[in-house]
PDB file of N, CA, C and O in Angstrom:
ATOM      1  N   MET A   1       4.811  -5.709 -13.861  1.00  0.00           N
ATOM      2  CA  MET A   1       4.658  -5.932 -12.578  1.00  0.00           C
ATOM      3  C   MET A   1       3.492  -6.754 -12.091  1.00  0.00           C
ATOM      4  O   MET A   1       2.480  -6.674 -12.787  1.00  0.00           O
ATOM      5  N   LYS A   2       3.442  -7.508 -11.056  1.00  0.00           N
ATOM      6  CA  LYS A   2       2.352  -8.222 -10.603  1.00  0.00           C
ATOM      7  C   LYS A   2       1.953  -7.790  -9.436  1.00  0.00           C
ATOM      8  O   LYS A   2       2.807  -7.196  -8.778  1.00  0.00           O
ATOM      9  N   ALA A   3       0.649  -7.939  -8.867  1.00  0.00           N
ATOM     10  CA  ALA A   3       0.264  -7.346  -7.653  1.00  0.00           C
ATOM     11  C   ALA A   3      -0.601  -8.599  -6.949  1.00  0.00           C
ATOM     12  O   ALA A   3      -1.266  -9.401  -7.604  1.00  0.00           O
ATOM     13  N   GLN A   4      -0.477  -8.613  -5.606  1.00  0.00           N
ATOM     14  CA  GLN A   4      -1.034  -9.649  -4.663  1.00  0.00           C
ATOM     15  C   GLN A   4      -1.536  -8.773  -3.683  1.00  0.00           C
ATOM     16  O   GLN A   4      -0.910  -7.751  -3.401  1.00  0.00           O
ATOM     17  N   GLU A   5      -2.708  -9.090  -3.077  1.00  0.00           N
ATOM     18  CA  GLU A   5      -3.217  -8.572  -1.963  1.00  0.00           C
ATOM     19  C   GLU A   5      -3.376  -9.561  -0.638  1.00  0.00           C
ATOM     20  O   GLU A   5      -4.159 -10.510  -0.591  1.00  0.00           O
ATOM     21  N   VAL A   6      -2.540  -9.181   0.360  1.00  0.00           N
ATOM     22  CA  VAL A   6      -2.579  -9.914   1.564  1.00  0.00           C
ATOM     23  C   VAL A   6      -2.871  -9.206   2.865  1.00  0.00           C
ATOM     24  O   VAL A   6      -2.430  -8.057   2.897  1.00  0.00           O
ATOM     25  N   MET A   7      -3.462  -9.585   3.863  1.00  0.00           N
ATOM     26  CA  MET A   7      -3.337  -8.840   5.159  1.00  0.00           C
ATOM     27  C   MET A   7      -2.296  -9.111   5.952  1.00  0.00           C
ATOM     28  O   MET A   7      -1.764 -10.208   5.785  1.00  0.00           O
ATOM     29  N   GLY A   8      -1.822  -8.330   6.851  1.00  0.00           N
ATOM     30  CA  GLY A   8      -0.881  -8.289   7.829  1.00  0.00           C
ATOM     31  C   GLY A   8      -1.166  -7.479   8.934  1.00  0.00           C
ATOM     32  O   GLY A   8      -2.203  -6.856   9.163  1.00  0.00           O
ATOM     33  N   THR A   9       0.093  -7.567   9.744  1.00  0.00           N
ATOM     34  CA  THR A   9       0.212  -6.734  10.917  1.00  0.00           C
ATOM     35  C   THR A   9       1.526  -6.178  11.066  1.00  0.00           C
ATOM     36  O   THR A   9       2.575  -6.663  10.641  1.00  0.00           O
ATOM     37  N   ILE A  10       1.351  -4.997  11.780  1.00  0.00           N
ATOM     38  CA  ILE A  10       2.524  -4.274  11.963  1.00  0.00           C
ATOM     39  C   ILE A  10       2.861  -4.231  13.476  1.00  0.00           C
ATOM     40  O   ILE A  10       2.046  -3.725  14.248  1.00  0.00           O
ATOM     41  N   ASP A  11       4.041  -4.748  13.932  1.00  0.00           N
ATOM     42  CA  ASP A  11       4.222  -4.844  15.402  1.00  0.00           C
ATOM     43  C   ASP A  11       4.823  -3.428  15.823  1.00  0.00           C
ATOM     44  O   ASP A  11       5.112  -2.544  15.016  1.00  0.00           O
ATOM     45  N   LYS A  12       4.960  -3.349  17.129  1.00  0.00           N
ATOM     46  CA  LYS A  12       5.501  -2.043  17.918  1.00  0.00           C
ATOM     47  C   LYS A  12       6.706  -1.793  17.442  1.00  0.00           C
ATOM     48  O   LYS A  12       7.217  -0.774  17.905  1.00  0.00           O
ATOM     49  N   ASN A  13       7.462  -2.504  16.512  1.00  0.00           N
ATOM     50  CA  ASN A  13       9.018  -2.219  16.170  1.00  0.00           C
ATOM     51  C   ASN A  13       8.934  -1.727  14.557  1.00  0.00           C
ATOM     52  O   ASN A  13       9.926  -1.395  13.909  1.00  0.00           O
ATOM     53  N   GLY A  14       7.474  -1.748  14.010  1.00  0.00           N
ATOM     54  CA  GLY A  14       7.403  -1.470  12.726  1.00  0.00           C
ATOM     55  C   GLY A  14       7.677  -2.410  11.765  1.00  0.00           C
ATOM     56  O   GLY A  14       7.828  -2.065  10.593  1.00  0.00           O
ATOM     57  N   GLN A  15       7.768  -3.672  12.149  1.00  0.00           N
ATOM     58  CA  GLN A  15       8.002  -4.947  11.335  1.00  0.00           C
ATOM     59  C   GLN A  15       6.546  -5.336  10.838  1.00  0.00           C
ATOM     60  O   GLN A  15       5.572  -5.252  11.586  1.00  0.00           O
ATOM     61  N   LEU A  16       6.476  -5.719   9.669  1.00  0.00           N
ATOM     62  CA  LEU A  16       5.404  -6.233   8.903  1.00  0.00           C
ATOM     63  C   LEU A  16       5.414  -7.879   8.757  1.00  0.00           C
ATOM     64  O   LEU A  16       6.259  -8.514   8.126  1.00  0.00           O
ATOM     65  N   PHE A  17       4.372  -8.391   9.427  1.00  0.00           N
ATOM     66  CA  PHE A  17       4.183  -9.785   9.327  1.00  0.00           C
ATOM     67  C   PHE A  17       2.950 -10.084   8.672  1.00  0.00           C
ATOM     68  O   PHE A  17       1.876  -9.716   9.147  1.00  0.00           O
ATOM     69  N   LEU A  18       3.064 -10.886   7.352  1.00  0.00           N
ATOM     70  CA  LEU A  18       2.035 -11.347   6.615  1.00  0.00           C
ATOM     71  C   LEU A  18       1.089 -12.391   7.283  1.00  0.00           C
ATOM     72  O   LEU A  18       1.557 -13.319   7.942  1.00  0.00           O
ATOM     73  N   ASP A  19      -0.122 -12.239   7.119  1.00  0.00           N
ATOM     74  CA  ASP A  19      -1.230 -13.457   7.657  1.00  0.00           C
ATOM     75  C   ASP A  19      -0.990 -14.761   6.975  1.00  0.00           C
ATOM     76  O   ASP A  19      -1.157 -15.830   7.563  1.00  0.00           O
ATOM     77  N   GLU A  20      -0.560 -14.666   5.617  1.00  0.00           N
ATOM     78  CA  GLU A  20      -0.127 -15.689   4.790  1.00  0.00           C
ATOM     79  C   GLU A  20       1.100 -15.585   3.792  1.00  0.00           C
ATOM     80  O   GLU A  20       1.470 -14.489   3.372  1.00  0.00           O
ATOM     81  N   PRO A  21       1.664 -16.672   3.461  1.00  0.00           N
ATOM     82  CA  PRO A  21       2.782 -16.570   2.472  1.00  0.00           C
ATOM     83  C   PRO A  21       2.311 -15.932   1.161  1.00  0.00           C
ATOM     84  O   PRO A  21       1.205 -16.102   0.647  1.00  0.00           O
ATOM     85  N   LEU A  22       3.449 -15.069   0.629  1.00  0.00           N
ATOM     86  CA  LEU A  22       3.024 -14.867  -0.989  1.00  0.00           C
ATOM     87  C   LEU A  22       3.271 -15.916  -1.832  1.00  0.00           C
ATOM     88  O   LEU A  22       4.282 -16.618  -1.811  1.00  0.00           O
ATOM     89  N   ALA A  23       2.250 -16.026  -2.643  1.00  0.00           N
ATOM     90  CA  ALA A  23       2.286 -17.088  -3.721  1.00  0.00           C
ATOM     91  C   ALA A  23       3.353 -16.508  -4.867  1.00  0.00           C
ATOM     92  O   ALA A  23       2.937 -15.776  -5.765  1.00  0.00           O
ATOM     93  N   VAL A  24       4.787 -16.894  -4.770  1.00  0.00           N
ATOM     94  CA  VAL A  24       5.687 -16.543  -5.647  1.00  0.00           C
ATOM     95  C   VAL A  24       6.439 -17.871  -6.284  1.00  0.00           C
ATOM     96  O   VAL A  24       6.505 -19.007  -5.813  1.00  0.00           O
ATOM     97  N   GLU A  25       6.888 -17.435  -7.300  1.00  0.00           N
ATOM     98  CA  GLU A  25       7.656 -18.736  -8.260  1.00  0.00           C
ATOM     99  C   GLU A  25       9.034 -18.636  -7.790  1.00  0.00           C
ATOM    100  O   GLU A  25       9.661 -19.676  -7.587  1.00  0.00           O
ATOM    101  N   LYS A  26       9.626 -17.380  -7.574  1.00  0.00           N
ATOM    102  CA  LYS A  26      11.163 -17.330  -7.137  1.00  0.00           C
ATOM    103  C   LYS A  26      11.361 -16.296  -6.259  1.00  0.00           C
ATOM    104  O   LYS A  26      10.440 -15.490  -6.123  1.00  0.00           O
ATOM    105  N   GLN A  27      12.409 -16.150  -5.616  1.00  0.00           N
ATOM    106  CA  GLN A  27      12.749 -15.210  -4.659  1.00  0.00           C
ATOM    107  C   GLN A  27      13.144 -13.877  -5.393  1.00  0.00           C
ATOM    108  O   GLN A  27      13.931 -13.918  -6.338  1.00  0.00           O
ATOM    109  N   SER A  28      12.653 -12.819  -5.001  1.00  0.00           N
ATOM    110  CA  SER A  28      12.774 -11.588  -5.618  1.00  0.00           C
ATOM    111  C   SER A  28      12.551 -10.219  -4.669  1.00  0.00           C
ATOM    112  O   SER A  28      11.948 -10.318  -3.601  1.00  0.00           O
ATOM    113  N   ARG A  29      13.011  -9.109  -5.075  1.00  0.00           N
ATOM    114  CA  ARG A  29      12.621  -8.040  -4.420  1.00  0.00           C
ATOM    115  C   ARG A  29      11.064  -7.441  -4.610  1.00  0.00           C
ATOM    116  O   ARG A  29      10.479  -7.579  -5.684  1.00  0.00           O
ATOM    117  N   VAL A  30      10.568  -6.893  -3.684  1.00  0.00           N
ATOM    118  CA  VAL A  30       9.277  -6.401  -4.101  1.00  0.00           C
ATOM    119  C   VAL A  30       9.098  -4.705  -3.569  1.00  0.00           C
ATOM    120  O   VAL A  30       9.856  -4.129  -2.788  1.00  0.00           O
ATOM    121  N   ARG A  31       8.038  -4.200  -4.148  1.00  0.00           N
ATOM    122  CA  ARG A  31       7.791  -2.887  -3.777  1.00  0.00           C
ATOM    123  C   ARG A  31       6.383  -2.986  -2.803  1.00  0.00           C
ATOM    124  O   ARG A  31       5.354  -3.437  -3.304  1.00  0.00           O
ATOM    125  N   VAL A  32       6.409  -2.584  -1.538  1.00  0.00           N
ATOM    126  CA  VAL A  32       5.497  -2.590  -0.743  1.00  0.00           C
ATOM    127  C   VAL A  32       4.478  -1.244  -0.561  1.00  0.00           C
ATOM    128  O   VAL A  32       4.989  -0.148  -0.332  1.00  0.00           O
ATOM    129  N   ILE A  33       3.290  -1.365  -0.656  1.00  0.00           N
ATOM    130  CA  ILE A  33       2.420  -0.391  -0.376  1.00  0.00           C
ATOM    131  C   ILE A  33       1.540  -0.505   0.848  1.00  0.00           C
ATOM    132  O   ILE A  33       0.524  -1.156   0.607  1.00  0.00           O
ATOM    133  N   VAL A  34       1.615  -0.137   1.883  1.00  0.00           N
ATOM    134  CA  VAL A  34       0.736  -0.273   2.921  1.00  0.00           C
ATOM    135  C   VAL A  34      -0.617   0.730   3.101  1.00  0.00           C
ATOM    136  O   VAL A  34      -0.639   1.960   3.124  1.00  0.00           O
ATOM    137  N   LEU A  35      -1.612  -0.122   3.207  1.00  0.00           N
ATOM    138  CA  LEU A  35      -2.742   0.728   3.323  1.00  0.00           C
ATOM    139  C   LEU A  35      -3.356   0.094   4.829  1.00  0.00           C
ATOM    140  O   LEU A  35      -3.779  -1.049   5.002  1.00  0.00           O
ATOM    141  N   PHE A  36      -3.266   1.190   5.838  1.00  0.00           N
ATOM    142  CA  PHE A  36      -3.688   1.025   6.936  1.00  0.00           C
ATOM    143  C   PHE A  36      -5.274   1.010   7.348  1.00  0.00           C
ATOM    144  O   PHE A  36      -6.085   1.831   6.920  1.00  0.00           O
ATOM    145  N   VAL A  37      -5.546   0.065   8.145  1.00  0.00           N
ATOM    146  CA  VAL A  37      -7.101  -0.381   8.251  1.00  0.00           C
ATOM    147  C   VAL A  37      -7.592   0.726   9.448  1.00  0.00           C
ATOM    148  O   VAL A  37      -7.006   0.579  10.521  1.00  0.00           O
ATOM    149  N   GLU A  38      -8.485   1.692   9.392  1.00  0.00           N
ATOM    150  CA  GLU A  38      -8.734   2.649  10.413  1.00  0.00           C
ATOM    151  C   GLU A  38      -9.651   2.148  11.389  1.00  0.00           C
ATOM    152  O   GLU A  38     -10.648   1.557  10.975  1.00  0.00           O
ATOM    153  N   GLU A  39      -9.465   2.296  12.683  1.00  0.00           N
ATOM    154  CA  GLU A  39     -10.618   1.944  13.674  1.00  0.00           C
ATOM    155  C   GLU A  39     -11.769   2.460  13.417  1.00  0.00           C
ATOM    156  O   GLU A  39     -11.801   3.626  13.023  1.00  0.00           O
ATOM    157  N   GLY A  40     -12.907   1.761  13.567  1.00  0.00           N
ATOM    158  CA  GLY A  40     -14.085   2.157  13.429  1.00  0.00           C
ATOM    159  C   GLY A  40     -14.572   2.024  11.870  1.00  0.00           C
ATOM    160  O   GLY A  40     -15.753   2.242  11.597  1.00  0.00           O
ATOM    161  N   ILE A  41     -13.670   1.678  10.904  1.00  0.00           N
ATOM    162  CA  ILE A  41     -13.999   1.631   9.501  1.00  0.00           C
ATOM    163  C   ILE A  41     -14.111   0.284   9.147  1.00  0.00           C
ATOM    164  O   ILE A  41     -13.209  -0.498   9.448  1.00  0.00           O
ATOM    165  N   ASP A  42     -15.070  -0.071   8.566  1.00  0.00           N
ATOM    166  CA  ASP A  42     -15.182  -1.602   8.057  1.00  0.00           C
ATOM    167  C   ASP A  42     -14.065  -1.705   6.938  1.00  0.00           C
ATOM    168  O   ASP A  42     -14.013  -0.918   5.994  1.00  0.00           O
ATOM    169  N   GLU A  43     -13.250  -2.661   7.115  1.00  0.00           N
ATOM    170  CA  GLU A  43     -12.069  -2.657   5.844  1.00  0.00           C
ATOM    171  C   GLU A  43     -12.767  -3.197   4.624  1.00  0.00           C
ATOM    172  O   GLU A  43     -12.109  -3.107   3.588  1.00  0.00           O
ATOM    173  N   ASP A  44     -14.030  -3.768   4.525  1.00  0.00           N
ATOM    174  CA  ASP A  44     -14.552  -4.035   3.299  1.00  0.00           C
ATOM    175  C   ASP A  44     -15.409  -2.769   2.859  1.00  0.00           C
ATOM    176  O   ASP A  44     -16.061  -2.994   1.840  1.00  0.00           O
ATOM    177  N   ASP A  45     -15.538  -1.695   3.303  1.00  0.00           N
ATOM    178  CA  ASP A  45     -16.142  -0.647   2.918  1.00  0.00           C
ATOM    179  C   ASP A  45     -15.654  -0.313   1.335  1.00  0.00           C
ATOM    180  O   ASP A  45     -16.545   0.118   0.602  1.00  0.00           O
ATOM    181  N   GLU A  46     -14.530  -0.451   0.849  1.00  0.00           N
ATOM    182  CA  GLU A  46     -14.339  -0.189  -0.551  1.00  0.00           C
ATOM    183  C   GLU A  46     -14.100  -1.757  -0.978  1.00  0.00           C
ATOM    184  O   GLU A  46     -13.572  -2.610  -0.265  1.00  0.00           O
ATOM    185  N   SER A  47     -14.602  -1.936  -2.286  1.00  0.00           N
ATOM    186  CA  SER A  47     -14.286  -3.114  -2.757  1.00  0.00           C
ATOM    187  C   SER A  47     -12.864  -3.423  -3.174  1.00  0.00           C
ATOM    188  O   SER A  47     -12.082  -2.520  -3.474  1.00  0.00           O
ATOM    189  N   LYS A  48     -12.537  -4.682  -3.192  1.00  0.00           N
ATOM    190  CA  LYS A  48     -11.068  -5.103  -3.592  1.00  0.00           C
ATOM    191  C   LYS A  48     -10.972  -4.579  -4.898  1.00  0.00           C
ATOM    192  O   LYS A  48      -9.841  -4.105  -5.011  1.00  0.00           O
ATOM    193  N   GLU A  49     -11.660  -4.428  -6.004  1.00  0.00           N
ATOM    194  CA  GLU A  49     -11.468  -4.074  -7.252  1.00  0.00           C
ATOM    195  C   GLU A  49     -11.282  -2.644  -7.308  1.00  0.00           C
ATOM    196  O   GLU A  49     -10.628  -2.149  -8.226  1.00  0.00           O
ATOM    197  N   VAL A  50     -11.797  -1.951  -6.416  1.00  0.00           N
ATOM    198  CA  VAL A  50     -11.971  -0.333  -6.314  1.00  0.00           C
ATOM    199  C   VAL A  50     -10.164  -0.291  -5.715  1.00  0.00           C
ATOM    200  O   VAL A  50      -9.248   0.215  -6.364  1.00  0.00           O
ATOM    201  N   VAL A  51     -10.052  -0.794  -4.685  1.00  0.00           N
ATOM    202  CA  VAL A  51      -8.477  -0.551  -4.186  1.00  0.00           C
ATOM    203  C   VAL A  51      -7.416  -0.855  -5.098  1.00  0.00           C
ATOM    204  O   VAL A  51      -6.448  -0.116  -5.277  1.00  0.00           O
ATOM    205  N   LEU A  52      -7.652  -2.211  -5.809  1.00  0.00           N
ATOM    206  CA  LEU A  52      -6.807  -2.710  -6.881  1.00  0.00           C
ATOM    207  C   LEU A  52      -6.584  -1.515  -7.743  1.00  0.00           C
ATOM    208  O   LEU A  52      -5.487  -0.973  -7.874  1.00  0.00           O
ATOM    209  N   GLU A  53      -7.708  -1.127  -8.336  1.00  0.00           N
ATOM    210  CA  GLU A  53      -7.474  -0.262  -9.417  1.00  0.00           C
ATOM    211  C   GLU A  53      -6.660   1.297  -8.911  1.00  0.00           C
ATOM    212  O   GLU A  53      -5.839   1.925  -9.580  1.00  0.00           O
ATOM    213  N   SER A  54      -7.067   1.566  -7.855  1.00  0.00           N
ATOM    214  CA  SER A  54      -6.364   2.777  -7.305  1.00  0.00           C
ATOM    215  C   SER A  54      -4.612   2.406  -7.241  1.00  0.00           C
ATOM    216  O   SER A  54      -3.792   3.206  -7.692  1.00  0.00           O
ATOM    217  N   LEU A  55      -4.245   1.215  -6.677  1.00  0.00           N
ATOM    218  CA  LEU A  55      -2.925   0.740  -6.586  1.00  0.00           C
ATOM    219  C   LEU A  55      -2.334   0.553  -7.961  1.00  0.00           C
ATOM    220  O   LEU A  55      -1.148   0.813  -8.164  1.00  0.00           O
ATOM    221  N   ARG A  56      -3.168   0.088  -8.953  1.00  0.00           N
ATOM    222  CA  ARG A  56      -2.627   0.001 -10.290  1.00  0.00           C
ATOM    223  C   ARG A  56      -2.247   1.257 -10.982  1.00  0.00           C
ATOM    224  O   ARG A  56      -1.179   1.408 -11.576  1.00  0.00           O
ATOM    225  N   LYS A  57      -3.342   2.300 -10.853  1.00  0.00           N
ATOM    226  CA  LYS A  57      -3.042   3.623 -11.062  1.00  0.00           C
ATOM    227  C   LYS A  57      -1.639   4.382 -10.502  1.00  0.00           C
ATOM    228  O   LYS A  57      -0.765   4.923 -11.180  1.00  0.00           O
ATOM    229  N   SER A  58      -1.716   4.245  -9.106  1.00  0.00           N
ATOM    230  CA  SER A  58      -0.441   4.705  -8.448  1.00  0.00           C
ATOM    231  C   SER A  58       0.839   4.041  -8.815  1.00  0.00           C
ATOM    232  O   SER A  58       1.864   4.722  -8.800  1.00  0.00           O
ATOM    233  N   LEU A  59       0.882   2.933  -9.105  1.00  0.00           N
ATOM    234  CA  LEU A  59       1.850   2.292  -9.577  1.00  0.00           C
ATOM    235  C   LEU A  59       2.344   2.528 -11.047  1.00  0.00           C
ATOM    236  O   LEU A  59       3.521   2.491 -11.406  1.00  0.00           O
ATOM    237  N   GLY A  60       1.378   2.748 -11.749  1.00  0.00           N
ATOM    238  CA  GLY A  60       1.688   3.305 -13.016  1.00  0.00           C
ATOM    239  C   GLY A  60       2.401   4.594 -13.173  1.00  0.00           C
ATOM    240  O   GLY A  60       3.368   4.829 -13.897  1.00  0.00           O
ATOM    241  N   GLU A  61       1.708   5.461 -12.303  1.00  0.00           N
ATOM    242  CA  GLU A  61       2.130   6.786 -12.325  1.00  0.00           C
ATOM    243  C   GLU A  61       3.705   6.996 -11.541  1.00  0.00           C
ATOM    244  O   GLU A  61       4.453   7.955 -11.730  1.00  0.00           O
ATOM    245  N   ALA A  62       3.950   5.896 -10.679  1.00  0.00           N
ATOM    246  CA  ALA A  62       5.311   6.107 -10.102  1.00  0.00           C
ATOM    247  C   ALA A  62       6.243   5.434 -11.083  1.00  0.00           C
ATOM    248  O   ALA A  62       7.397   5.857 -11.141  1.00  0.00           O
ATOM    249  N   THR A  63       5.796   4.239 -12.009  1.00  0.00           N
ATOM    250  CA  THR A  63       6.867   3.740 -12.876  1.00  0.00           C
ATOM    251  C   THR A  63       7.003   4.769 -14.235  1.00  0.00           C
ATOM    252  O   THR A  63       7.984   4.726 -14.978  1.00  0.00           O
ATOM    253  N   ALA A  64       5.907   5.659 -14.423  1.00  0.00           N
ATOM    254  CA  ALA A  64       6.185   6.697 -15.559  1.00  0.00           C
ATOM    255  C   ALA A  64       6.849   7.885 -14.838  1.00  0.00           C
ATOM    256  O   ALA A  64       6.902   9.009 -15.337  1.00  0.00           O
ATOM    257  N   GLY A  65       7.334   7.576 -13.674  1.00  0.00           N
ATOM    258  CA  GLY A  65       8.234   8.834 -13.037  1.00  0.00           C
ATOM    259  C   GLY A  65       7.313   9.939 -12.489  1.00  0.00           C
ATOM    260  O   GLY A  65       7.895  10.937 -12.066  1.00  0.00           O
ATOM    261  N   LYS A  66       6.074   9.924 -12.433  1.00  0.00           N
ATOM    262  CA  LYS A  66       5.081  11.029 -11.965  1.00  0.00           C
ATOM    263  C   LYS A  66       5.036  11.101 -10.531  1.00  0.00           C
ATOM    264  O   LYS A  66       3.983  10.903  -9.924  1.00  0.00           O
ATOM    265  N   THR A  67       6.212  11.396  -9.906  1.00  0.00           N
ATOM    266  CA  THR A  67       6.419  11.427  -8.373  1.00  0.00           C
ATOM    267  C   THR A  67       6.698  12.764  -8.286  1.00  0.00           C
ATOM    268  O   THR A  67       6.906  13.584  -9.180  1.00  0.00           O
ATOM    269  N   ARG A  68       6.671  12.904  -6.864  1.00  0.00           N
ATOM    270  CA  ARG A  68       6.772  14.429  -6.132  1.00  0.00           C
ATOM    271  C   ARG A  68       7.627  13.779  -4.785  1.00  0.00           C
ATOM    272  O   ARG A  68       7.506  12.659  -4.289  1.00  0.00           O
ATOM    273  N   PRO A  69       8.537  14.908  -4.381  1.00  0.00           N
ATOM    274  CA  PRO A  69       9.325  14.690  -3.217  1.00  0.00           C
ATOM    275  C   PRO A  69       8.350  14.690  -2.161  1.00  0.00           C
ATOM    276  O   PRO A  69       7.422  15.499  -2.172  1.00  0.00           O
ATOM    277  N   ILE A  70       8.510  13.761  -1.167  1.00  0.00           N
ATOM    278  CA  ILE A  70       7.673  13.709  -0.020  1.00  0.00           C
ATOM    279  C   ILE A  70       7.340  15.015   0.926  1.00  0.00           C
ATOM    280  O   ILE A  70       6.330  15.126   1.620  1.00  0.00           O
ATOM    281  N   SER A  71       8.284  15.876   0.820  1.00  0.00           N
ATOM    282  CA  SER A  71       8.250  17.100   1.435  1.00  0.00           C
ATOM    283  C   SER A  71       7.217  18.060   0.938  1.00  0.00           C
ATOM    284  O   SER A  71       6.703  18.904   1.672  1.00  0.00           O
ATOM    285  N   GLU A  72       6.934  17.913  -0.296  1.00  0.00           N
ATOM    286  CA  GLU A  72       5.811  18.497  -0.908  1.00  0.00           C
ATOM    287  C   GLU A  72       4.354  17.898  -0.612  1.00  0.00           C
ATOM    288  O   GLU A  72       3.317  18.554  -0.711  1.00  0.00           O
ATOM    289  N   LEU A  73       4.414  16.883  -0.327  1.00  0.00           N
ATOM    290  CA  LEU A  73       3.079  16.203   0.098  1.00  0.00           C
ATOM    291  C   LEU A  73       2.657  17.009   1.339  1.00  0.00           C
ATOM    292  O   LEU A  73       1.434  17.096   1.450  1.00  0.00           O
ATOM    293  N   TRP A  74       3.322  17.575   2.227  1.00  0.00           N
ATOM    294  CA  TRP A  74       2.898  18.182   3.363  1.00  0.00           C
ATOM    295  C   TRP A  74       2.570  19.677   3.172  1.00  0.00           C
ATOM    296  O   TRP A  74       1.997  20.288   4.074  1.00  0.00           O
ATOM    297  N   ASP A  75       2.917  20.277   2.028  1.00  0.00           N
ATOM    298  CA  ASP A  75       2.523  21.499   1.696  1.00  0.00           C
ATOM    299  C   ASP A  75       0.992  21.659   1.812  1.00  0.00           C
ATOM    300  O   ASP A  75       0.197  20.807   1.415  1.00  0.00           O
ATOM    301  N   GLY A  76       0.656  22.802   2.377  1.00  0.00           N
ATOM    302  CA  GLY A  76      -0.731  23.043   2.591  1.00  0.00           C
ATOM    303  C   GLY A  76      -1.561  22.242   3.441  1.00  0.00           C
ATOM    304  O   GLY A  76      -2.777  22.425   3.377  1.00  0.00           O
ATOM    305  N   ILE A  77      -1.073  21.332   4.274  1.00  0.00           N
ATOM    306  CA  ILE A  77      -1.630  20.602   5.291  1.00  0.00           C
ATOM    307  C   ILE A  77      -1.545  21.371   6.578  1.00  0.00           C
ATOM    308  O   ILE A  77      -0.471  21.759   7.039  1.00  0.00           O
ATOM    309  N   ASP A  78      -2.713  21.580   7.144  1.00  0.00           N
ATOM    310  CA  ASP A  78      -2.626  22.262   8.560  1.00  0.00           C
ATOM    311  C   ASP A  78      -2.661  21.401   9.614  1.00  0.00           C
ATOM    312  O   ASP A  78      -3.693  20.749   9.769  1.00  0.00           O
ATOM    313  N   VAL A  79      -1.586  21.232  10.510  1.00  0.00           N
ATOM    314  CA  VAL A  79      -1.401  20.246  11.541  1.00  0.00           C
ATOM    315  C   VAL A  79      -1.906  21.049  12.782  1.00  0.00           C
ATOM    316  O   VAL A  79      -1.385  22.129  13.059  1.00  0.00           O
ATOM    317  N   GLU A  80      -2.902  20.531  13.515  1.00  0.00           N
ATOM    318  CA  GLU A  80      -3.346  21.319  14.769  1.00  0.00           C
ATOM    319  C   GLU A  80      -2.711  20.855  16.067  1.00  0.00           C
ATOM    320  O   GLU A  80      -2.994  21.413  17.127  1.00  0.00           O
TER     321      GLU A  80
END
């Protein structure tokens, strides 16, 4: 798999719009991981290399089948 980093916007209907077209050779399906920019946090706080390495690690784990049901991700999280 290849990775590209682009910025975009999600509208009120949950639709994702990219700021620029992806550089692709042919039409294909993609896997999308969305990282939300939090208000008050400079989006450049983490270097692109750190973010890309984290994405590579996560993608490798997912490809290797090291996943958990989403229902387990909430276990132990206290919601106030």
